[in-house]
ZATORKE-554078 format. One record per residue: y, z, x of N, C-alpha, C, O in turn. Coordinates in nm, 2 decimals. Layout:
N
PT   nnorth      nup    neast   canorth     caup   caeast   cnorth      cup    ceast   onorth      oup    oeast
PT        Y        Z        X         Y        Z        X        Y        Z        X        Y        Z        X
...
This chain:
175
PT   nnorth      nup    neast   canorth     caup   caeast   cnorth      cup    ceast   onorth      oup    oeast
PT    -0.12     0.00     0.08      0.00     0.00     0.00     0.12     0.00     0.09     0.22    -0.07     0.06
PT     0.12     0.09     0.19      0.24     0.09     0.28     0.26    -0.04     0.35     0.37    -0.08     0.37
PT     0.15    -0.10     0.40      0.16    -0.23     0.46     0.22    -0.34     0.37     0.30    -0.42     0.41
PT     0.18    -0.33     0.25      0.23    -0.43     0.15     0.38    -0.41     0.13     0.46    -0.50     0.13
PT     0.43    -0.28     0.12      0.57    -0.26     0.11     0.65    -0.30     0.23     0.76    -0.35     0.22
PT     0.59    -0.28     0.35      0.65    -0.32     0.47     0.66    -0.48     0.48     0.76    -0.53     0.53
PT     0.56    -0.55     0.44      0.55    -0.69     0.45     0.63    -0.76     0.34     0.67    -0.88     0.36
PT     0.65    -0.70     0.23      0.71    -0.76     0.11     0.84    -0.83     0.15     0.87    -0.94     0.11
PT     0.94    -0.76     0.22      1.06    -0.83     0.25     1.05    -0.95     0.33     1.12    -1.05     0.32
PT     0.95    -0.95     0.43      0.93    -1.07     0.51     0.87    -1.18     0.43     0.91    -1.30     0.45
PT     0.78    -1.16     0.34      0.72    -1.26     0.26     0.83    -1.32     0.17     0.83    -1.44     0.16
PT     0.91    -1.24     0.11      1.02    -1.29     0.03     1.12    -1.37     0.11     1.16    -1.48     0.07
PT     1.15    -1.33     0.23      1.24    -1.40     0.31     1.18    -1.54     0.35     1.25    -1.64     0.35
PT     1.05    -1.54     0.38      0.99    -1.67     0.42     0.98    -1.76     0.30     1.00    -1.88     0.32
PT     0.95    -1.71     0.19      0.94    -1.80     0.07     1.08    -1.85     0.03     1.10    -1.96    -0.03
PT     1.18    -1.77     0.05      1.32    -1.81     0.02     1.37    -1.91     0.11     1.46    -1.99     0.08
PT     1.31    -1.92     0.23      1.35    -2.02     0.33     1.26    -2.14     0.33     1.22    -2.19     0.44
PT     1.23    -2.19     0.22      1.14    -2.31     0.21     1.23    -2.43     0.16     1.21    -2.47     0.05
PT     1.32    -2.47     0.25      1.41    -2.58     0.21     1.34    -2.71     0.18     1.23    -2.74     0.24
PT     1.39    -2.78     0.09      1.33    -2.91     0.05     1.26    -2.91    -0.08     1.24    -3.01    -0.14
PT     1.22    -2.79    -0.12      1.15    -2.78    -0.25     1.24    -2.80    -0.37     1.19    -2.84    -0.48
PT     1.37    -2.78    -0.35      1.46    -2.80    -0.47     1.53    -2.93    -0.46     1.63    -2.95    -0.54
PT     1.50    -3.02    -0.37      1.56    -3.15    -0.36     1.49    -3.25    -0.46     1.37    -3.26    -0.46
PT     1.57    -3.31    -0.54      1.52    -3.41    -0.63     1.48    -3.54    -0.55     1.56    -3.60    -0.49
PT     1.35    -3.58    -0.56      1.31    -3.69    -0.48     1.38    -3.82    -0.51     1.41    -3.90    -0.42
PT     1.41    -3.84    -0.64      1.48    -3.97    -0.68     1.62    -3.97    -0.63     1.67    -4.07    -0.59
PT     1.69    -3.85    -0.63      1.82    -3.85    -0.58     1.83    -3.87    -0.43     1.92    -3.95    -0.39
PT     1.74    -3.81    -0.36      1.73    -3.83    -0.21     1.71    -3.98    -0.18     1.78    -4.04    -0.09
PT     1.61    -4.04    -0.25      1.58    -4.18    -0.22     1.70    -4.27    -0.26     1.73    -4.36    -0.18
PT     1.76    -4.24    -0.37      1.87    -4.33    -0.41     1.99    -4.31    -0.31     2.05    -4.41    -0.28
PT     2.01    -4.19    -0.27      2.12    -4.17    -0.17     2.10    -4.24    -0.04     2.19    -4.31     0.02
PT     1.97    -4.24     0.01      1.94    -4.30     0.13     1.94    -4.45     0.12     1.98    -4.52     0.21
PT     1.89    -4.51     0.01      1.89    -4.65    -0.01     2.04    -4.70    -0.02     2.07    -4.81     0.03
PT     2.12    -4.63    -0.09      2.26    -4.67    -0.10     2.33    -4.66     0.03     2.41    -4.75     0.07
PT     2.30    -4.56     0.11      2.35    -4.55     0.24     2.31    -4.67     0.33     2.39    -4.72     0.40
PT     2.18    -4.71     0.32      2.13    -4.82     0.39     2.21    -4.94     0.36     2.25    -5.02     0.45
PT     2.24    -4.97     0.24      2.32    -5.09     0.20     2.46    -5.08     0.25     2.51    -5.18     0.30
PT     2.52    -4.96     0.25      2.66    -4.94     0.30     2.66    -4.96     0.45     2.75    -5.04     0.50
PT     2.57    -4.90     0.53      2.57    -4.92     0.67     2.54    -5.06     0.71     2.61    -5.11     0.80
PT     2.44    -5.12     0.65      2.41    -5.26     0.69     2.53    -5.35     0.65     2.56    -5.44     0.73
PT     2.59    -5.33     0.54      2.70    -5.42     0.50     2.82    -5.40     0.60     2.88    -5.50     0.64
PT     2.85    -5.28     0.64      2.96    -5.26     0.73     2.92    -5.32     0.87     3.01    -5.37     0.93
PT     2.80    -5.30     0.92      2.76    -5.35     1.05     2.77    -5.51     1.04     2.82    -5.57     1.14
PT     2.73    -5.57     0.94      2.73    -5.71     0.93     2.88    -5.76     0.93     2.91    -5.85     1.00
PT     2.96    -5.69     0.86      3.11    -5.73     0.85     3.17    -5.71     0.99     3.24    -5.80     1.04
PT     3.15    -5.59     1.05      3.21    -5.56     1.18     3.15    -5.65     1.29     3.23    -5.70     1.38
PT     3.02    -5.68     1.30      2.97    -5.76     1.40     3.02    -5.90     1.39     3.05    -5.97     1.49
PT     3.03    -5.95     1.27      3.08    -6.09     1.24     3.22    -6.10     1.29     3.27    -6.19     1.35
PT     3.30    -6.00     1.25      3.44    -5.99     1.29     3.46    -5.98     1.44     3.55    -6.04     1.50
PT     3.38    -5.90     1.50      3.38    -5.89     1.65     3.35    -6.01     1.72     3.41    -6.05     1.82
PT     3.24    -6.08     1.67      3.21    -6.21     1.73     3.32    -6.31     1.72     3.35    -6.39     1.81
PT     3.39    -6.31     1.61      3.50    -6.40     1.59     3.62    -6.36     1.68     3.68    -6.45     1.75
PT     3.65    -6.23     1.69      3.76    -6.18     1.77     3.74    -6.21     1.92     3.83    -6.23     1.99
PT     3.61    -6.20     1.96      3.58    -6.22     2.10     3.53    -6.36     2.14     3.49    -6.38     2.25
PT     3.54    -6.45     2.04      3.49    -6.58     2.07     3.35    -6.59     2.11     3.31    -6.68     2.19
PT     3.27    -6.50     2.06      3.13    -6.49     2.11     3.03    -6.50     1.99     3.05    -6.58     1.90
PT     2.92    -6.43     2.01      2.81    -6.43     1.91     2.75    -6.30     1.89     2.76    -6.21     1.98
PT     2.68    -6.28     1.78      2.60    -6.16     1.76     2.47    -6.18     1.83     2.39    -6.27     1.79
PT     2.44    -6.10     1.93      2.31    -6.12     2.00     2.20    -6.04     1.93     2.08    -6.09     1.94
PT     2.23    -5.93     1.87      2.12    -5.86     1.80     2.19    -5.77     1.69     2.30    -5.73     1.71
PT     2.11    -5.73     1.59      2.15    -5.64     1.49     2.02    -5.58     1.43     1.94    -5.65     1.38
PT     2.01    -5.45     1.44      1.89    -5.38     1.39     1.93    -5.25     1.31     2.04    -5.20     1.33
PT     1.84    -5.21     1.23      1.86    -5.08     1.16     1.73    -5.01     1.14     1.62    -5.06     1.14
PT     1.75    -4.87     1.11      1.63    -4.79     1.09     1.67    -4.65     1.03     1.79    -4.61     1.05
PT     1.58    -4.59     0.97      1.60    -4.45     0.93     1.57    -4.36     1.05     1.48    -4.38     1.12
PT     1.65    -4.25     1.06      1.62    -4.16     1.17     1.64    -4.02     1.11     1.71    -3.99     1.02
PT     1.56    -3.93     1.17      1.57    -3.79     1.14     1.69    -3.72     1.19     1.74    -3.76     1.30
PT     1.75    -3.62     1.12      1.87    -3.55     1.16     1.83    -3.41     1.21     1.83    -3.38     1.33
PT     1.80    -3.33     1.11      1.77    -3.18     1.14     1.62    -3.16     1.15     1.55    -3.19     1.06
PT     1.59    -3.12     1.27      1.45    -3.10     1.30     1.39    -2.97     1.24     1.46    -2.87     1.25
PT     1.27    -2.97     1.19      1.20    -2.85     1.14     1.06    -2.86     1.19     1.00    -2.97     1.19
PT     1.01    -2.75     1.23      0.87    -2.74     1.29     0.78    -2.69     1.18     0.81    -2.60     1.11
PT     0.67    -2.75     1.16      0.60    -2.86     1.23     0.62    -3.00     1.16     0.56    -3.10     1.20
PT     0.70    -3.00     1.05      0.70    -3.12     0.97     0.77    -3.24     1.03     0.75    -3.35     0.99
PT     0.86    -3.22     1.12      0.94    -3.33     1.18     1.09    -3.31     1.15     1.16    -3.24     1.23
PT     1.14    -3.37     1.05      1.28    -3.36     1.01     1.30    -3.32     0.87     1.22    -3.36     0.78
PT     1.40    -3.24     0.84      1.44    -3.20     0.70     1.53    -3.30     0.64     1.52    -3.33     0.52
PT     1.61    -3.37     0.72      1.71    -3.47     0.66     1.70    -3.60     0.74     1.66    -3.60     0.86
PT     1.75    -3.70     0.68      1.75    -3.83     0.74     1.88    -3.91     0.71     1.95    -3.87     0.62
PT     1.90    -4.01     0.79      2.01    -4.10     0.76     1.97    -4.24     0.81     1.87    -4.26     0.88
PT     2.05    -4.34     0.77      2.03    -4.47     0.81     2.13    -4.51     0.93     2.24    -4.48     0.92
PT     2.07    -4.57     1.03      2.15    -4.60     1.15     2.13    -4.75     1.18     2.01    -4.80     1.17
PT     2.24    -4.82     1.21      2.22    -4.96     1.25     2.31    -4.98     1.37     2.41    -4.92     1.40
PT     2.27    -5.08     1.45      2.34    -5.12     1.57     2.34    -5.27     1.59     2.26    -5.34     1.54
PT     2.44    -5.31     1.67      2.45    -5.45     1.70     2.51    -5.47     1.84     2.58    -5.38     1.89
PT     2.47    -5.58     1.90      2.53    -5.61     2.03     2.60    -5.75     2.01     2.54    -5.84     1.96
PT     2.73    -5.75     2.04      2.81    -5.87     2.03     2.85    -5.92     2.17     2.92    -5.84     2.24
PT     2.81    -6.04     2.20      2.85    -6.09     2.33     2.98    -6.16     2.32     3.01    -6.24     2.23
PT     3.07    -6.14     2.42      3.20    -6.20     2.43     3.19    -6.35     2.48     3.10    -6.38     2.56
PT     3.28    -6.43     2.43      3.28    -6.57     2.49     3.34    -6.57     2.63     3.40    -6.47     2.67
PT     3.32    -6.68     2.69      3.37    -6.69     2.83     3.53    -6.70     2.83     3.58    -6.76     2.74
PT     3.59    -6.63     2.92      3.73    -6.63     2.94     3.81    -6.54     2.85     3.93    -6.53     2.85
PT     3.73    -6.45     2.77      3.80    -6.35     2.69     3.84    -6.24     2.78     3.75    -6.18     2.85
PT     3.97    -6.20     2.78      4.01    -6.09     2.87     3.96    -5.96     2.82     3.95    -5.93     2.70
PT     3.94    -5.87     2.92      3.91    -5.73     2.90     4.04    -5.66     2.89     4.14    -5.71     2.94
PT     4.04    -5.54     2.83      3.94    -5.47     2.76     3.91    -5.54     2.62     4.00    -5.57     2.55
PT     3.78    -5.55     2.59      3.74    -5.61     2.46     3.78    -5.53     2.34     3.81    -5.58     2.24
PT     3.78    -5.40     2.36      3.81    -5.31     2.24     3.95    -5.33     2.18     3.97    -5.32     2.06
PT     4.04    -5.37     2.27      4.18    -5.40     2.22     4.18    -5.51     2.12     4.26    -5.51     2.02
PT     4.09    -5.61     2.13      4.08    -5.72     2.04     4.01    -5.68     1.91     4.01    -5.76     1.81
PT     3.95    -5.56     1.90      3.87    -5.52     1.78     3.94    -5.43     1.69     3.89    -5.39     1.58
PT     4.06    -5.39     1.72      4.14    -5.30     1.63     4.16    -5.36     1.50     4.13    -5.30     1.39
PT     4.20    -5.49     1.50      4.22    -5.56     1.37     4.09    -5.58     1.29     4.09    -5.57     1.17
PT     3.98    -5.60     1.36      3.85    -5.61     1.30     3.82    -5.48     1.22     3.77    -5.49     1.11
PT     3.84    -5.37     1.28      3.81    -5.24     1.21     3.91    -5.22     1.09     3.86    -5.18     0.99
PT     4.04    -5.25     1.11      4.13    -5.23     1.00     4.10    -5.32     0.89     4.10    -5.28     0.77
PT     4.07    -5.45     0.92      4.03    -5.54     0.81     3.90    -5.50     0.74     3.89    -5.54     0.62
PT     3.82    -5.42     0.80      3.69    -5.38     0.73     3.71    -5.25     0.66     3.62    -5.19     0.61
PT     3.84    -5.20     0.65      3.86    -5.08     0.57     3.86    -4.95     0.65     3.85    -4.84     0.59
PT     3.88    -4.96     0.78      3.89    -4.84     0.87     4.03    -4.84     0.92     4.06    -4.89     1.03
PT     4.13    -4.78     0.85      4.27    -4.80     0.87     4.32    -4.74     1.00     4.42    -4.78     1.06
PT     4.26    -4.64     1.06      4.30    -4.57     1.17     4.20    -4.56     1.28     4.14    -4.46     1.31
PT     4.17    -4.68     1.35      4.07    -4.67     1.46     4.11    -4.58     1.57     4.22    -4.57     1.61
PT     4.01    -4.50     1.61      4.04    -4.39     1.71     3.97    -4.43     1.84     3.85    -4.46     1.84
PT     4.05    -4.43     1.95      3.98    -4.46     2.08     3.91    -4.33     2.13     3.94    -4.22     2.09
PT     3.81    -4.35     2.21      3.74    -4.24     2.27     3.68    -4.28     2.40     3.69    -4.39     2.45
PT     3.60    -4.19     2.46      3.53    -4.21     2.58     3.39    -4.19     2.56     3.34    -4.11     2.47
PT     3.31    -4.25     2.65      3.16    -4.23     2.65     3.13    -4.24     2.80     3.20    -4.30     2.88
PT     3.02    -4.19     2.84      2.98    -4.20     2.98     2.98    -4.35     3.03     2.91    -4.43     2.97
PT     3.06    -4.38     3.12      3.07    -4.51     3.18     3.16    -4.61     3.10     3.16    -4.73     3.14
PT     3.22    -4.56     2.99      3.30    -4.66     2.92     3.39    -4.60     2.81     3.42    -4.48     2.81
PT     3.44    -4.69     2.73      3.53    -4.65     2.62     3.47    -4.68     2.49     3.38    -4.76     2.47
PT     3.53    -4.62     2.38      3.49    -4.64     2.25     3.61    -4.66     2.16     3.72    -4.63     2.19
PT     3.58    -4.72     2.04      3.68    -4.74     1.93     3.61    -4.73     1.80     3.51    -4.80     1.78
PT     3.65    -4.64     1.72      3.57    -4.63     1.59     3.65    -4.56     1.48     3.77    -4.53     1.49
PT     3.58    -4.53     1.38      3.63    -4.46     1.26     3.52    -4.44     1.16     3.41    -4.45     1.19
PT     3.57    -4.41     1.03      3.47    -4.39     0.93     3.52    -4.45     0.80     3.65    -4.46     0.77
PT     3.43    -4.49     0.71      3.46    -4.55     0.58     3.35    -4.50     0.49     3.23    -4.53     0.50
PT     3.39    -4.43     0.38      3.29    -4.39     0.28     3.18    -4.31     0.34     3.07    -4.32     0.28
PT     3.20    -4.22     0.44      3.09    -4.14     0.49     3.02    -4.21     0.61     2.93    -4.15     0.67
PT     3.04    -4.34     0.63      2.97    -4.41     0.73     3.06    -4.41     0.86     3.18    -4.45     0.86
PT     3.00    -4.36     0.97      3.07    -4.35     1.10     3.04    -4.47     1.18     2.92    -4.51     1.19
PT     3.14    -4.54     1.23      3.12    -4.66     1.32     3.18    -4.64     1.45     3.28    -4.57     1.47
PT     3.13    -4.70     1.55      3.18    -4.70     1.69     3.15    -4.82     1.77     3.03    -4.86     1.78
PT     3.25    -4.89     1.82      3.23    -4.99     1.92     3.24    -4.93     2.05     3.31    -4.83     2.07
PT     3.15    -4.97     2.15      3.15    -4.92     2.28     3.16    -5.04     2.38     3.10    -5.15     2.36
PT     3.24    -5.02     2.48      3.25    -5.12     2.59     3.22    -5.05     2.72     3.27    -4.94     2.75
PT     3.13    -5.11     2.79      3.09    -5.05     2.92     3.12    -5.15     3.03     3.04    -5.23     3.07
PT     3.24    -5.14     3.09      3.29    -5.23     3.19     3.19    -5.23     3.31     3.13    -5.13     3.35
PT     3.16    -5.35     3.36      3.07    -5.36     3.47     2.92    -5.38     3.43     2.84    -5.41     3.51
PT     2.90    -5.36     3.30      2.76    -5.37     3.25     2.73    -5.50     3.18     2.61    -5.53     3.15
PT     2.83    -5.59     3.16      2.81    -5.72     3.10     2.92    -5.75     3.00     3.01    -5.67     2.98
PT     2.92    -5.87     2.96      3.03    -5.92     2.87     2.99    -5.91     2.72     2.96    -6.00     2.66
PT     2.99    -5.78     2.68      2.95    -5.75     2.54     3.01    -5.62     2.50     3.06    -5.54     2.58
PT     3.00    -5.60     2.36      3.04    -5.47     2.31     2.92    -5.43     2.22     2.84    -5.51     2.17
PT     2.90    -5.30     2.21      2.79    -5.24     2.13     2.86    -5.18     2.00     2.97    -5.13     2.01
PT     2.79    -5.20     1.89      2.84    -5.14     1.77     2.73    -5.05     1.71     2.61    -5.08     1.71
PT     2.77    -4.93     1.67      2.67    -4.83     1.62     2.73    -4.78     1.49     2.85    -4.74     1.49
PT     2.65    -4.76     1.39      2.70    -4.71     1.26     2.59    -4.63     1.20     2.47    -4.66     1.21
PT     2.63    -4.52     1.13      2.53    -4.43     1.07     2.60    -4.36     0.95     2.72    -4.33     0.95
PT     2.51    -4.33     0.85      2.56    -4.25     0.74     2.54    -4.10     0.76     2.48    -4.06     0.86
PT     2.58    -4.02     0.66      2.55    -3.88     0.67     2.41    -3.84     0.65     2.33    -3.92     0.59
PT     2.37    -3.73     0.69      2.23    -3.68     0.68     2.21    -3.64     0.53     2.29    -3.58     0.47
PT     2.09    -3.68     0.48      2.05    -3.65     0.34     1.92    -3.57     0.35     1.82    -3.62     0.41
PT     1.91    -3.46     0.28      1.79    -3.38     0.28     1.69    -3.44     0.19     1.72    -3.49     0.08
PT     1.56    -3.45     0.23      1.46    -3.50     0.14     1.36    -3.39     0.11     1.35    -3.29     0.18
PT     1.28    -3.41     0.00      1.18    -3.31    -0.04     1.08    -3.28     0.08     1.05    -3.38     0.15
PT     1.04    -3.16     0.09      0.94    -3.12     0.19     0.82    -3.21     0.19     0.76    -3.25     0.30
PT     0.77    -3.25     0.07      0.65    -3.33     0.07     0.67    -3.48     0.09     0.57    -3.56     0.09
PT     0.79    -3.52     0.12      0.82    -3.66     0.15     0.87    -3.68     0.29     0.90    -3.79     0.33
PT     0.88    -3.57     0.37      0.93    -3.58     0.51     0.85    -3.67     0.59     0.90    -3.75     0.67
PT     0.72    -3.66     0.58      0.63    -3.75     0.67     0.65    -3.89     0.64     0.65    -3.98     0.73
PT     0.66    -3.93     0.51      0.69    -4.06     0.47     0.82    -4.12     0.53     0.82    -4.23     0.58
PT     0.92    -4.04     0.53      1.05    -4.08     0.58     1.05    -4.09     0.74     1.12    -4.17     0.79
PT     0.96    -4.01     0.80      0.95    -4.02     0.95     0.91    -4.16     1.00     0.96    -4.21     1.10
PT     0.82    -4.22     0.92      0.77    -4.35     0.97     0.81    -4.47     0.88     0.76    -4.58     0.89
PT     0.91    -4.45     0.79      0.95    -4.55     0.70     1.01    -4.67     0.77     1.11    -4.66     0.84
PT     0.95    -4.79     0.75      1.00    -4.91     0.82     1.12    -4.97     0.74     1.14    -4.95     0.62
PT     1.20    -5.04     0.81      1.31    -5.12     0.75     1.25    -5.25     0.71     1.20    -5.32     0.79
PT     1.26    -5.28     0.58      1.19    -5.40     0.53     1.24    -5.54     0.58     1.17    -5.64     0.56
PT     1.36    -5.55     0.63      1.41    -5.68     0.66     1.52    -5.66     0.78     1.58    -5.56     0.79
PT     1.53    -5.77     0.86      1.63    -5.76     0.96     1.77    -5.77     0.91     1.79    -5.82     0.80
PT     1.87    -5.72     0.99      2.01    -5.74     0.95     2.05    -5.88     0.99     2.02    -5.92     1.10
PT     2.12    -5.95     0.90      2.17    -6.08     0.94     2.32    -6.08     0.93     2.38    -6.00     0.86
PT     2.38    -6.16     1.01      2.52    -6.17     1.02     2.59    -6.28     0.95     2.71    -6.29     0.95
């Protein structure tokens, strides 16, 4: 009896910390699918605009779901959609490339592009509707810019986490 009384608070605490059980599966799936459409649409618009501004071409564009908040042993509690693109600059386009992309970001609905730093280079980015985007330029690494975009993390039900861990993206991003 005494052991039961001593363990009762711990059992209650552990059962109260079972996140994911109160998440509506349909709401989580709808939010992540809408996010996918938003991120992909923005990456397509920005990569196309960057290729035009830099007189170049879209070399690649990919997207996938990724885990955000890790939980042991299930993997991740929340997920988001992330997409990236590599845009190659045309010959003779002067550096820095990011200066030519300010208008591309503004035209895509990111009114206040913010410059930043990253190891070995510079960035320029912002957000629109919860989607964070960032162009990166790595001088000395080649004549291209990288584009990265992701939505906010969305919690999924505990019994669907494994499915989201390996969920494939059904189609490539096209520009």
